C-alpha positions as CSV (number, residue, x, y, z in Angstrom):
1,M,66.2,0.5,-41.5
2,L,64.8,-0.5,-38.1
3,S,64.1,-4.1,-39.2
4,R,67.7,-4.6,-40.6
5,L,69.1,-3.1,-37.3
6,W,67.1,-5.3,-35.2
7,F,68.2,-8.5,-37.3
8,G,71.7,-7.2,-37.0
9,F,71.8,-7.0,-33.4
10,F,70.8,-10.8,-33.2
11,L,73.2,-11.7,-35.9
12,V,76.2,-10.0,-34.3
13,A,75.2,-11.6,-30.9
14,A,75.1,-15.0,-32.6
15,V,78.5,-14.6,-34.2
16,A,80.1,-13.4,-30.9
17,A,78.5,-16.3,-28.9
18,L,79.9,-18.8,-31.4
19,V,83.3,-17.3,-31.1
20,R,83.1,-17.4,-27.3
21,W,81.9,-21.0,-27.5
22,L,84.1,-22.6,-30.3
23,G,87.2,-20.4,-29.6
24,G,87.1,-20.1,-25.8
25,G,85.0,-23.1,-24.9
26,D,82.4,-20.9,-23.1
27,E,79.3,-23.0,-23.2
28,S,77.4,-20.8,-20.6
29,V,77.0,-18.0,-23.1
30,F,73.8,-19.5,-24.7
31,A,72.4,-19.9,-21.3
32,A,73.1,-16.1,-20.6
33,I,71.6,-15.1,-23.9
34,V,68.3,-17.0,-23.3
35,A,68.1,-15.6,-19.8
36,A,68.7,-12.0,-21.2
37,L,65.7,-12.6,-23.4
38,F,63.3,-13.3,-20.6
39,D,65.0,-10.6,-18.4
40,M,64.4,-8.0,-20.9
41,A,60.9,-9.1,-21.6
42,E,60.2,-8.7,-17.8
43,L,61.9,-5.3,-17.7
44,S,60.0,-4.2,-20.7
45,V,56.7,-4.7,-18.8
46,K,58.2,-3.0,-15.7
47,V,59.2,0.0,-17.9
48,M,55.9,0.1,-19.5
49,L,54.0,0.2,-16.0
50,L,56.3,2.9,-14.8
51,L,55.6,5.0,-18.0
52,F,51.8,4.3,-17.4
53,G,51.7,5.9,-14.1
54,T,53.8,8.9,-15.4
55,L,51.9,9.2,-18.6
56,T,48.6,9.2,-16.9
57,L,49.7,12.0,-14.4
58,W,51.3,14.3,-17.0
59,L,48.8,13.7,-19.9
60,G,46.1,14.8,-17.3
61,F,47.8,18.2,-16.5
62,L,48.7,18.7,-20.2
63,N,45.0,18.4,-21.1
64,I,44.5,21.4,-18.6
65,A,47.3,23.4,-20.3
66,E,45.8,22.8,-23.7
67,Q,42.3,23.8,-22.8
68,A,43.8,26.8,-21.1
69,G,45.6,27.9,-24.2
70,V,49.1,27.5,-22.9
71,V,50.2,25.2,-25.5
72,N,48.8,27.4,-28.3
73,G,50.5,30.3,-26.8
74,L,53.8,28.5,-27.1
75,A,53.1,27.4,-30.6
76,R,52.5,31.1,-31.7
77,C,55.5,32.3,-30.0
78,F,57.9,29.7,-31.4
79,G,56.1,29.6,-34.9
80,P,58.6,31.6,-36.8
81,L,61.6,29.2,-35.7
82,F,59.8,25.9,-36.3
83,A,58.4,27.3,-39.7
84,R,62.0,27.1,-40.9
85,L,63.1,24.0,-38.9
86,M,59.8,22.0,-39.6
87,P,58.3,23.4,-42.6
88,G,55.7,20.7,-42.8
89,V,54.3,21.7,-39.6
90,P,51.7,24.7,-40.0
91,R,52.3,27.8,-37.9
92,G,50.3,27.8,-34.6
93,H,50.0,23.8,-34.6
94,P,49.7,22.2,-31.1
95,A,52.7,20.3,-31.9
96,I,55.1,23.3,-31.8
97,G,54.0,24.1,-28.3
98,L,54.2,20.5,-27.0
99,I,57.7,20.4,-28.6
100,T,58.8,23.4,-26.9
101,L,57.5,22.1,-23.5
102,N,59.2,18.9,-24.0
103,F,62.6,20.6,-25.0
104,T,62.5,22.7,-21.8
105,A,61.6,19.9,-19.6
106,N,64.6,18.0,-21.1
107,V,66.9,21.0,-20.5
108,L,65.9,21.1,-17.0
109,G,66.3,17.4,-16.4
110,L,62.6,16.8,-15.7
111,D,62.5,13.2,-17.4
112,N,59.2,12.3,-15.8
113,A,57.6,15.4,-17.5
114,A,59.6,15.3,-20.8
115,T,58.6,11.8,-22.0
116,P,54.7,12.1,-21.7
117,I,54.8,15.5,-23.2
118,G,57.2,14.3,-26.0
119,L,54.9,11.4,-26.9
120,R,51.9,13.7,-27.1
121,A,54.1,16.0,-29.4
122,M,54.9,13.0,-31.5
123,R,51.1,12.0,-31.8
124,E,50.4,15.5,-32.9
125,L,53.2,15.3,-35.6
126,Q,51.7,12.1,-36.7
127,S,48.4,13.8,-37.4
128,L,50.3,15.6,-40.1
129,N,52.1,12.7,-41.4
130,P,50.7,11.5,-44.7
131,S,52.1,7.9,-43.9
132,N,51.0,5.6,-41.1
133,D,54.5,3.8,-40.8
134,T,57.1,6.1,-42.2
135,A,58.7,8.9,-40.1
136,S,58.2,12.4,-41.4
137,N,60.8,15.0,-41.5
138,A,59.5,16.9,-38.5
139,Q,59.2,13.6,-36.5
140,I,62.9,12.7,-37.3
141,L,64.2,16.3,-36.2
142,F,62.2,16.1,-33.1
143,L,63.5,12.7,-32.0
144,V,67.1,13.1,-33.2
145,L,67.2,16.4,-30.9
146,N,65.7,14.4,-28.0
147,A,68.3,11.6,-28.5
148,S,71.2,14.0,-28.4
149,S,70.8,14.7,-24.7
150,L,69.2,18.3,-23.9
151,T,69.9,18.0,-20.3
152,L,71.3,21.3,-18.8
153,L,71.6,20.1,-15.1
154,P,72.7,16.5,-15.0
155,V,71.7,15.9,-11.3
156,T,71.7,12.3,-11.4
157,V,75.5,12.1,-12.5
158,F,76.3,14.4,-9.5
159,M,74.3,12.0,-7.1
160,Y,76.1,8.9,-8.4
161,R,79.4,10.7,-7.9
162,A,78.4,11.9,-4.3
163,Q,77.4,8.4,-3.5
164,A,80.8,7.1,-4.5
165,G,82.5,9.5,-2.2
166,A,83.5,12.2,-4.7
167,H,85.2,15.3,-3.1
168,D,83.6,17.4,-5.7
169,P,80.6,15.7,-7.2
170,T,79.9,18.6,-9.6
171,L,83.5,18.5,-10.9
172,V,82.3,17.2,-14.4
173,F,79.5,19.8,-14.7
174,L,81.2,22.1,-17.3
175,P,82.6,19.1,-19.3
176,I,79.3,17.7,-19.6
177,L,77.9,20.9,-20.9
178,L,80.6,21.3,-23.5
179,A,80.1,17.6,-24.5
180,H,76.5,17.7,-25.1
181,F,76.6,21.0,-26.7
182,V,78.7,19.3,-29.4
183,A,76.2,16.5,-29.5
184,N,73.2,18.8,-29.9
185,I,74.8,20.9,-32.6
186,T,75.8,17.5,-34.5
187,A,72.2,16.3,-34.1
188,L,70.8,19.5,-35.7
189,L,73.3,19.8,-38.5
190,S,73.0,16.2,-39.5
191,V,69.3,16.4,-39.8
192,A,69.7,19.8,-41.5
193,F,72.0,18.3,-44.1
194,M,69.7,15.2,-44.8
195,Q,66.6,17.5,-45.0
196,R,68.3,20.4,-46.7
197,L,67.1,22.9,-44.0
198,R,68.4,26.4,-44.4
199,L,70.1,27.0,-41.0
200,R,71.6,30.3,-42.3
201,D,68.1,31.8,-42.3
202,P,68.1,35.1,-40.4
203,V,65.2,33.9,-38.1
204,V,67.0,30.8,-37.3
205,L,70.2,32.5,-36.6
206,A,68.5,35.1,-34.4
207,W,66.7,32.4,-32.4
208,L,69.9,30.0,-32.1
209,G,72.3,32.9,-31.4
210,G,70.1,34.5,-28.7
211,G,69.4,31.0,-27.0
212,G,73.2,30.4,-27.2
213,L,73.8,33.8,-25.4
214,L,71.3,33.0,-22.6
215,L,72.8,29.5,-22.2
216,G,76.2,30.8,-22.1
217,A,75.2,33.5,-19.5
218,F,73.6,30.8,-17.4
219,V,76.5,28.4,-17.6
220,A,78.8,31.3,-16.7
221,L,76.7,31.9,-13.7
222,L,76.6,28.4,-12.5
223,A,80.5,28.0,-13.0
224,S,80.9,30.8,-10.6
225,L,79.1,28.9,-7.8
226,S,80.8,26.5,-5.4
227,A,80.2,22.8,-5.6
228,V,78.0,22.7,-2.6
229,V,75.8,25.4,-3.8
230,L,75.6,24.2,-7.3
231,A,74.6,20.7,-6.2
232,S,71.8,22.2,-3.8
233,L,70.6,24.5,-6.7
234,S,70.3,21.8,-9.3
235,S,68.1,19.8,-6.8
236,L,66.0,22.9,-5.7
237,L,65.6,24.1,-9.5
238,G,64.6,20.8,-10.8
239,N,61.8,20.2,-8.1
240,L,60.9,23.9,-8.0
241,V,60.4,24.0,-11.7
242,L,58.5,20.8,-12.0
243,F,55.9,21.7,-9.3
244,G,55.9,25.3,-10.7
245,V,54.8,24.2,-14.2
246,I,52.0,22.1,-12.6
247,M,50.9,25.1,-10.7
248,F,51.1,27.3,-13.8
249,F,48.8,25.0,-15.7
250,L,46.4,24.8,-12.9
251,C,46.4,28.6,-12.4
252,A,46.1,29.1,-16.2
253,G,43.2,26.9,-16.4
254,A,41.4,28.3,-13.4
255,W,41.9,32.0,-15.1
256,K,40.1,30.5,-18.3
257,R,37.5,28.8,-16.2
258,V,38.5,25.5,-17.2
259,P,36.8,22.5,-15.3
260,L,40.3,21.4,-13.8
261,F,39.3,18.0,-12.3
262,D,37.1,16.9,-15.3
263,S,39.9,18.0,-17.7
264,F,42.6,16.3,-15.8
265,I,40.5,12.9,-15.8
266,E,39.8,13.3,-19.5
267,G,43.6,13.6,-20.3
268,A,44.8,11.0,-17.9
269,K,42.6,8.4,-19.7
270,Q,44.9,8.7,-22.7
271,G,47.8,7.3,-20.6
272,F,46.7,3.7,-20.8
273,D,46.1,3.7,-24.5
274,V,49.7,5.2,-25.2
275,A,51.6,2.9,-22.8
276,K,49.9,-0.2,-24.2
277,S,50.8,0.7,-27.6
278,I,54.6,1.2,-26.8
279,L,54.9,-2.2,-25.1
280,P,55.6,-4.3,-28.1
281,Y,58.2,-2.0,-29.4
282,L,59.9,-1.9,-26.0
283,I,60.0,-5.7,-26.0
284,A,61.4,-6.0,-29.4
285,M,64.2,-3.4,-28.8
286,L,65.0,-4.4,-25.3
287,C,65.4,-8.1,-26.0
288,A,67.6,-7.4,-28.9
289,V,69.9,-5.3,-26.7
290,G,69.8,-7.7,-24.1
291,V,71.2,-10.6,-26.4
292,L,73.7,-8.3,-27.7
293,R,75.1,-7.6,-24.4
294,A,74.8,-11.3,-23.0
295,S,76.8,-12.5,-26.1
296,G,79.9,-10.5,-25.3
297,A,79.9,-8.5,-28.4
298,L,80.3,-5.2,-26.5
299,D,83.5,-6.7,-24.8
300,F,84.8,-7.7,-28.2
301,A,84.4,-4.0,-29.2
302,L,86.1,-2.7,-26.5
303,N,89.2,-4.9,-26.7
304,G,89.3,-4.0,-30.3
305,V,89.4,-0.3,-29.4
306,R,92.1,-0.9,-26.8
307,W,94.3,-2.9,-29.4
308,L,93.9,0.0,-32.0
309,A,94.8,2.6,-29.3
310,Q,98.0,0.7,-28.2
311,H,99.2,0.2,-31.7
312,A,98.6,3.8,-32.6
313,G,100.7,5.0,-29.7
314,L,97.7,6.7,-28.1
315,D,97.1,7.1,-24.3
316,T,94.8,4.2,-23.4
317,R,93.1,5.6,-20.2
318,F,90.0,6.5,-22.1
319,V,89.3,2.9,-23.0
320,D,88.4,2.1,-19.4
321,A,85.5,4.6,-19.7
322,L,84.1,3.1,-22.9
323,P,81.9,0.6,-21.5
324,T,79.5,3.4,-20.5
325,A,79.6,4.9,-23.9
326,L,79.1,1.4,-25.7
327,V,76.0,0.5,-23.8
328,K,74.6,4.0,-23.3
329,P,72.7,4.0,-26.7
330,F,71.1,0.7,-25.8
331,S,70.3,0.9,-22.0
332,G,70.3,3.6,-19.5
333,S,70.4,1.3,-16.4
334,A,73.3,-0.7,-18.0
335,A,75.2,2.6,-18.7
336,R,74.5,3.8,-15.0
337,A,75.8,0.2,-13.8
338,M,79.1,0.6,-16.0
339,L,79.5,4.2,-14.6
340,I,79.3,2.8,-11.1
341,E,81.6,-0.1,-11.9
342,T,84.2,2.3,-13.4
343,M,84.1,4.6,-10.1
344,N,84.4,1.6,-7.8
345,H,87.3,-0.1,-9.9
346,S,89.3,2.9,-10.9
347,G,88.3,5.5,-8.1
348,V,85.7,8.2,-8.2
349,D,88.1,10.9,-9.2
350,S,90.2,8.8,-11.6
351,F,90.3,9.9,-15.3
352,P,88.4,6.9,-16.5
353,A,85.7,7.5,-13.8
354,L,85.5,11.4,-14.7
355,L,85.3,10.5,-18.4
356,A,82.7,8.0,-17.9
357,A,80.5,10.5,-15.9
358,T,80.9,13.0,-18.5
359,I,79.9,10.4,-21.2
360,Q,76.9,9.4,-19.2
361,G,75.8,13.0,-18.9
362,S,76.3,13.9,-22.5
363,T,74.7,11.1,-24.4
364,E,71.2,9.4,-24.6
365,T,69.7,6.0,-24.8
366,T,69.1,6.3,-28.5
367,F,67.3,3.1,-29.1
368,Y,65.1,3.3,-26.1
369,V,64.0,6.8,-27.4
370,V,63.3,5.5,-30.8
371,A,61.4,2.5,-29.5
372,V,59.3,4.6,-27.2
373,Y,58.6,7.8,-29.3
374,F,58.1,5.9,-32.6
375,G,56.3,3.1,-31.0
376,A,53.7,5.3,-29.6
377,V,52.7,6.3,-33.1
378,G,53.2,2.8,-34.9
379,I,56.3,4.2,-37.0
380,R,58.4,1.4,-38.4
381,R,60.3,3.0,-41.2
382,V,62.7,5.4,-39.4
383,R,64.6,6.6,-42.5
384,H,67.7,8.7,-41.3
385,T,66.8,8.9,-37.9
386,I,69.1,6.1,-36.5
387,G,72.1,7.4,-38.5
388,C,71.7,11.0,-37.3
389,A,71.2,10.0,-33.6
390,L,74.2,7.8,-33.5
391,L,76.3,10.3,-35.2
392,A,75.1,12.8,-32.3
393,D,76.0,10.1,-29.7
394,L,79.6,9.7,-31.4
395,A,80.1,13.3,-31.3
396,G,79.2,13.5,-27.6
397,V,81.6,10.7,-26.8
398,L,84.3,12.1,-28.7
399,A,83.8,15.5,-27.4
400,S,83.7,14.1,-23.9
401,I,87.1,12.4,-24.4
402,A,88.7,15.7,-25.9
403,V,87.2,17.8,-23.1
404,C,88.3,15.5,-20.2
405,Y,91.9,15.4,-21.5
406,W,91.6,19.2,-21.6
407,F,90.2,19.5,-18.2
408,F,91.7,16.7,-16.3
409,G,94.9,15.8,-18.3
């Protein structure tokens, strides 16, 4: 699947470039494509270096947490739920605790912590995988949920809107929550359908129902706060939780008489090996994405959607926000650029800008996530991962459009 998709990116890019050259006389398209190849290769190394530092830091702290029994404690706590969702993972396995930590970090928007913990979780799941290069059911569920945007506090979106001069930077908070809830549910249901998981099991319903009630109460509390208070709380909560997690790991390690410094160094040494294994996968995926963007294929797709909407008699304001949606599965930095461009062109509080911000906060960089997480363990056969993850992205985009028309007309 991944090989065919990768080849498809280059093939679509080649066709789009030929159309621009032969149909529009644009000879510069091929220079842009070649430049994109080298630019993406350079970017891959920069991303790997950034990951190297982050991985080294968090794998060090994570090793302390493991030796202190924190990960095993989480595994025992969430064992009944994951026994139903991931029947191939034994109860009490360290992967369950790591998955729980990863989901928690994602929900709170702690990307710097979520990725290293997630990579460690993927390695633990790989230890149970009978195949060296084919994704297991548990790995697919874990990755698709990661790729469906689990963030509860989209602080970066608020920041971009504030920098653009928005009167209320957090105006899109509730639309983002509703849209990414739809994406999360779609991700879970799609994987459950493919893997024939029994979501109607009483234990699953109890956990999901209880979690939904807590989430709803938290959202209701946040919705009652003013924009200034909410923005301040978002920043404070993220930083407080991040440092609180570190202190919890250290205090738990000290309580269990773990040699903290030596344990940190032992875990941090793993960072280089993990980052090194990711680089080839990053280069392969980011170069394919760069070629696709430089060829103008995404512009053709956008114009096609606009034409269809006009002929169907639909309101076409949503089309101006679709550049963010089209590039988000491929590149987070490109999606941010598209969001900023939309805010500058249409106005920060215009409907296209509000919709683009909602899409940015409720979708994920699917192909980057696949390249990083599966690349870390050498998975090449991804089975139904891409299909389920892109379906969740599509659900998030469609939900964003519907919610924004509901909230903003």
